Phi, psi and omega in degrees: 000315180296317179299319179295316178299319180294317184293322184271322190276320186300312179300322180293314182296329182290340177279348182268157170303143194300315183287327175297318178296322179296316179296325177292322178296318176299315180298319179297319178294325181289329188258330186283142176292140180219107180292162176298138178288159174298153180303146179287152172304127180304337180293344182269352184297139182224140170246126182213141185035048174081004181243147180257116182258130179293334172204162189274002187264120181241157169278124182287158173299152180113330178281301181257077187295326190251015178067038184273327189224038182298322182288325175298321178292320177298322180289342174286348177117001177292146177282340177196161180228137177244118180265167178106186018282134179257135175250157181303310181253150176301144174209148188280344187079196183278162180295149174277153359286146184213010177221126188225136176265138169253086191300313181291342181260351186052050179229164176232148167239129175231146170224051185297319175079041177056048169295123188213143174279356176093165187295323183296317179297317179293317178302315180300315182293313183290327177293335181274358187301323185272003183262147171062031178072023185274000182111228178114342177274185178082167183262119179235108177273160180236117177272126188238150181212172182266149171295146185301320184261018181293139177280337179221093186293325178297322177298329177296318179295317178301312181300318182293319177298318179294321182288322191251011183301329183280351185237353180253137177288325176205168180234146176235120175276110180274100178247018191231006174294135178275002191256002171246113186305129176084352185298319184295346175296339178292348176278353191256132166041236189296328179296318181292321179296317178293321177303310180299316180301313185287320183286327180285328172297318177297318177301316181294323178289327190265000175126016169065029172293143177300142177237128179240161174243137177256120185252162180277150174280357185264005179296144167288153184296330175295321175295320177297319177307312182295318181297312181295319180299316179295318181298319178291322181295323181271358180061049174300150183280332181179177182215143176253128183233114354215189180278192177290165181246145174273352177285160176231102181306146185294338183275004181298135180269327179273076186291331180293310180294328180300341179284347179297140176290147177134185182266134179267135176227181179092195186308320181296340181279343190306309184299316182291313182296323181287325175295316178297325176299312180296319177298320180291316179303316181300322183278329183289327178054045176063021177290331175201160182281158179244148174251123181262126179216149180125096174086011178287118183225012183193167174297324179296317179292322178299316180293323179298323177297316179297314180293339175275352175133001183274133170275322175237159180226158178222153171217166172202301188303322183299333179296331178298326185257332186250339180085175186287346174296343178296331181302306181296323180299314181294319180294323176298317179296320180289323178297319177297319179294323179298318180292323177291336183284356178084198185303328182283345178060216181297327182301327181284350181261349185296121177078009184300329182253004190299311184299317179297320179298323182290349179262356181279162175303149182291133181295140183265000000 
């Protein structure tokens, strides 16, 4: 079924405007029958921040923004799914067009701006997952963000954790999107310290769900030092490295589309995001697990993320160019690597290349 969808659907979707194609993909997942996938190779099982994952490959936030198809995505073979970004109140995001393909580079630029149907709509959908044979199992994380016009953005994160604690397996505070003016300032100094204090207090009140922070790959290393120090001091559950980048690598071939404002993701992001992952792993010193995301487009790239310091990995953009068959391809590659890794499996490979990566020239 997946192979058929990829062969028929990908060529058609590429002729459509990018956001229209995305909405059609969501509709297809919602309506098309999808049987349960075969059980994962036991070598792929991972335990991180108190949760047991059948495999380490997750769907990154941004694909299923409104919590419409988490169970369909799990049935495609993902080990976990992260929905969102969800904001407390509905908001339209930025004007269209706001999603662009860089076809020769296998990259995307988005300036969506936290378009969200709001917390109530997401709560209703996730609460209904276990009813009427709709699923309900599996790990579904919720990526949360602040409304653009909020007077107290930290309060928005607190409110969302309190509202959605009963339906999310874990929460990710997205403070690194480049498309909400001023949002990335929450990664800095006293604002970040206050954010951690307030959201972790909310987590403790609402039922001890794991809370992670998603950081930008564009941070200066001094800024990263401060973030990791604060995260360790507050006993954060984990960190996702990283979001899209506002940088434009010099090797991009689609120079015209590259001029669009927004965050760049996909294959061109891989070198920068992986370097930031290694730098973060070096500073975290195993205090909490990391999720590596940014440019994963093959089993080789997925393994490189793990060797750079990731316990779990996520993808999204590569599916636009490679299709859903990429999920099984990556899991086969990781299972083979786990068997080659000996008794420790994938766990023994986490961070194996991190120190070496931090000594290489900075990716341009």
